[in-house]
C-alpha positions as CSV (number, residue, x, y, z in Angstrom):
1,M,190.4,82.9,178.7
2,T,187.6,85.3,178.9
3,S,188.8,87.2,175.9
4,K,189.1,84.1,173.8
5,K,185.5,83.0,174.7
6,K,184.3,86.5,173.7
7,K,186.1,86.3,170.4
8,S,184.8,82.9,169.6
9,T,181.3,83.9,170.6
10,A,181.7,86.9,168.4
11,S,182.9,84.8,165.6
12,V,179.9,82.5,166.0
13,D,177.5,85.4,166.2
14,N,179.0,86.8,163.0
15,G,178.6,83.5,161.3
16,V,175.0,83.1,162.4
17,S,174.1,86.6,161.3
18,A,175.8,86.0,157.9
19,H,174.3,82.6,157.3
20,K,170.9,81.9,159.0
21,V,170.4,78.2,159.6
22,M,166.8,76.9,159.0
23,L,166.0,74.3,161.5
24,P,163.7,71.4,160.4
25,Q,160.1,71.6,161.7
26,V,158.1,68.6,162.8
27,N,154.3,68.5,162.8
28,L,153.5,66.9,166.1
29,L,149.7,66.8,165.5
30,P,148.2,63.3,165.0
31,A,147.3,62.4,161.4
32,E,143.6,61.8,162.4
33,F,143.3,65.4,163.6
34,V,144.9,66.8,160.4
35,K,142.5,64.8,158.2
36,K,139.6,65.9,160.3
37,R,140.5,69.5,159.9
38,E,141.0,69.1,156.1
39,L,137.6,67.4,155.9
40,G,136.0,70.2,157.8
41,A,137.5,72.8,155.4
42,L,136.3,70.7,152.4
43,K,132.8,70.6,153.8
44,K,132.8,74.4,154.3
45,R,133.9,74.9,150.6
46,I,131.2,72.4,149.5
47,G,128.5,74.2,151.6
48,T,129.6,77.6,150.3
49,G,129.3,76.2,146.7
50,F,125.8,74.8,147.3
51,I,124.7,78.1,148.8
52,G,126.1,80.0,145.8
53,L,124.4,77.5,143.4
54,F,121.1,77.9,145.3
55,V,121.3,81.7,145.1
56,V,121.9,81.5,141.3
57,L,119.0,79.2,140.9
58,V,116.7,81.4,142.9
59,L,117.8,84.5,140.9
60,S,117.4,82.6,137.6
61,F,113.9,81.5,138.6
62,A,112.9,85.0,139.7
63,A,114.2,86.4,136.4
64,V,112.3,83.8,134.4
65,H,109.2,84.5,136.4
66,V,109.5,88.3,135.8
67,E,110.0,87.8,132.1
68,K,107.0,85.5,131.9
69,I,104.9,88.1,133.6
70,A,106.1,90.7,131.1
71,T,105.5,88.4,128.2
72,D,102.0,87.6,129.4
73,R,101.3,91.3,129.7
74,R,102.5,92.0,126.2
75,Y,100.4,89.1,124.9
76,D,97.3,90.5,126.6
77,Q,98.0,93.9,125.2
78,A,98.4,92.4,121.7
79,L,95.1,90.6,122.1
80,E,93.4,93.8,123.1
81,E,94.9,95.7,120.2
82,T,93.8,93.0,117.8
83,T,90.3,93.1,119.1
84,R,90.3,96.9,118.8
85,L,91.6,96.7,115.2
86,K,88.9,94.1,114.3
87,A,86.3,96.4,115.7
88,E,87.7,99.3,113.6
89,E,87.8,97.1,110.6
90,V,84.1,96.4,110.9
91,K,83.4,100.1,111.5
92,Y,85.3,101.2,108.3
93,A,84.5,98.2,106.1
94,E,82.5,100.4,103.8
95,V,85.4,102.9,103.2
96,P,87.2,100.9,100.5
97,R,84.0,100.4,98.6
98,I,83.1,104.1,98.8
99,L,86.6,105.1,97.8
100,N,86.3,102.8,94.8
101,Q,83.0,104.4,93.8
102,I,84.5,107.9,94.2
103,T,87.4,106.9,91.9
104,K,85.0,105.6,89.3
105,I,82.9,108.7,89.4
106,E,86.0,111.0,89.1
107,S,87.2,109.0,86.2
108,A,83.8,109.2,84.5
109,L,83.7,112.9,85.2
110,R,87.1,113.5,83.7
111,D,86.2,111.5,80.6
112,G,82.8,113.3,80.2
113,M,84.0,116.8,81.0
114,Y,87.3,116.6,79.1
115,R,86.0,118.8,76.3
116,E,84.4,121.3,78.7
117,I,84.8,124.9,77.6
118,L,84.0,127.8,79.9
119,W,82.3,129.9,77.3
120,R,81.4,132.7,79.7
121,D,85.0,133.9,79.9
122,Y,85.6,133.4,76.1
123,L,82.4,135.3,75.2
124,G,83.6,138.2,77.3
125,A,87.0,138.0,75.5
126,I,85.4,138.0,72.1
127,A,83.2,140.9,72.9
128,A,86.2,142.9,74.2
129,T,87.8,142.6,70.7
130,V,84.7,144.1,68.9
131,P,85.0,147.8,68.1
132,D,82.9,150.1,70.2
133,D,80.2,150.6,67.7
134,G,79.9,146.9,66.9
135,I,77.1,144.5,67.9
136,I,77.5,140.7,67.8
137,Q,74.7,139.3,65.8
138,T,75.4,135.6,65.7
139,L,77.8,133.2,67.3
140,S,78.1,129.5,66.7
141,V,80.6,126.8,67.5
142,T,81.3,123.5,65.8
143,A,83.6,121.3,67.9
144,A,84.7,117.7,68.3
145,T,82.7,115.5,70.6
146,P,83.3,111.9,71.9
147,N,81.1,110.7,68.9
148,D,82.0,113.3,66.3
149,P,85.4,114.2,64.9
150,E,86.8,117.7,64.8
151,P,85.5,119.8,61.9
152,Q,87.8,120.3,58.9
153,P,89.5,123.6,58.3
154,I,87.8,125.9,55.8
155,D,91.1,126.1,53.8
156,E,94.6,124.7,53.7
157,L,96.1,127.7,55.6
158,Q,94.2,126.8,58.7
159,G,96.0,124.3,60.9
160,P,94.5,121.4,62.9
161,G,92.2,122.2,65.8
162,I,89.3,120.8,67.9
163,G,86.7,123.1,66.5
164,Q,85.7,126.3,64.8
165,L,83.9,129.4,66.0
166,T,81.8,131.5,63.5
167,F,80.6,135.0,64.3
168,S,78.9,137.9,62.6
169,V,79.1,141.5,63.8
170,N,77.4,144.7,62.6
171,L,79.3,148.0,62.7
172,K,78.5,151.5,61.7
173,T,82.0,152.2,60.6
174,M,84.7,150.3,58.8
175,P,87.0,148.6,61.4
176,D,90.7,148.0,61.4
177,T,90.4,144.3,60.5
178,V,94.2,143.6,61.0
179,A,94.1,144.8,64.6
180,W,90.9,143.0,65.2
181,I,92.3,139.7,63.9
182,N,95.4,140.1,66.0
183,E,93.3,140.6,69.1
184,L,91.3,137.5,68.4
185,N,94.4,135.4,67.9
186,S,95.8,136.7,71.2
187,I,93.0,134.9,73.1
188,P,94.3,131.6,74.6
189,G,92.9,128.7,72.5
190,F,92.1,130.9,69.5
191,T,94.1,130.8,66.2
192,A,93.9,131.5,62.5
193,A,91.2,134.2,62.9
194,R,90.0,135.6,59.6
195,F,87.0,137.4,58.0
196,A,85.2,135.3,55.5
197,E,82.8,137.9,54.3
198,A,82.2,141.7,54.6
199,R,78.9,143.3,53.4
200,Y,77.7,146.8,53.2
201,L,74.0,147.0,54.3
202,Q,71.6,149.9,54.1
203,S,68.3,150.0,55.9
204,P,65.0,151.5,54.4
205,D,65.5,154.4,56.8
206,G,68.8,155.2,55.2
207,D,71.1,153.9,57.9
208,S,74.1,152.0,56.6
209,T,76.1,149.3,58.4
210,Y,78.9,146.9,57.8
211,E,78.4,143.2,58.5
212,F,81.5,141.2,59.0
213,T,81.4,137.4,59.2
214,G,84.5,135.7,60.6
215,T,85.9,132.4,61.9
216,V,88.4,131.4,64.5
217,R,90.1,128.0,64.8
218,L,89.8,126.5,68.3
219,L,92.8,124.7,69.9
220,E,92.9,122.2,72.8
221,D,94.1,125.0,75.1
222,I,90.5,126.2,75.2
223,Y,89.5,123.2,77.3
224,S,89.2,124.0,81.0
225,L,90.5,120.7,82.2
226,R,89.2,121.6,85.7
227,F,88.4,118.0,86.5
228,E,91.9,116.7,85.8
229,P,93.9,115.6,88.9
230,E,96.3,118.5,88.7
231,A,93.5,121.0,88.6
232,T,91.5,119.4,91.4
233,K,94.7,119.3,93.5
234,E,95.3,123.1,93.0
235,V,91.7,123.8,94.0
236,E,92.1,121.7,97.2
237,D,95.4,123.4,98.0
238,D,93.8,126.9,97.5
239,A,90.9,125.8,99.8
240,L,93.3,124.7,102.5
241,D,95.3,127.9,102.2
242,S,92.2,130.0,102.6
């Protein structure tokens, strides 16, 4: 008997361990208590939502307030800058008028001095071509002006130019005229140099000399153009470098 009970118990235990039986559960709490607890949980969730909404509204208000303060500050700074610029505008109101006058003066100077020739340098260059025993007697220039056209060449072999230089030189000996002409033509702005006349002169004292009269055609390269924008810019650059 005892052994049979043990076997049956073992078989039951084996069956329970192999297949667990879920027993039904019954909620013995009254329905009013359950609803009250659910309502309390709902109130907590609603309260938490309201608190979160309030925090968001407060943070939004604070952010808007801070942005308004920053905007007002930028506006005040813009007003101050506008006031400063208006004061500067009044201070420098004469600058555009003065700059306009300077531009007009520079334009008139360029127009008036366009045909400027720095004769000091050219006279020295001409004198350097004269033989050692020569003396320049006369020197004259006929050149184009704003009112007068350029002089015509003395013959068909001379090309166009802006003027003509005529000179006369006394020498004690006969010069090398070819070399002399080449030296004159090598001067910038000079071309078509030639001797129009050569005379043998003898003074009452018995001294003899040769008088040569020559001409040189002048080109536009002889103009200094020192008041042109490019030239004035170079002068300003040189002044800054120095």
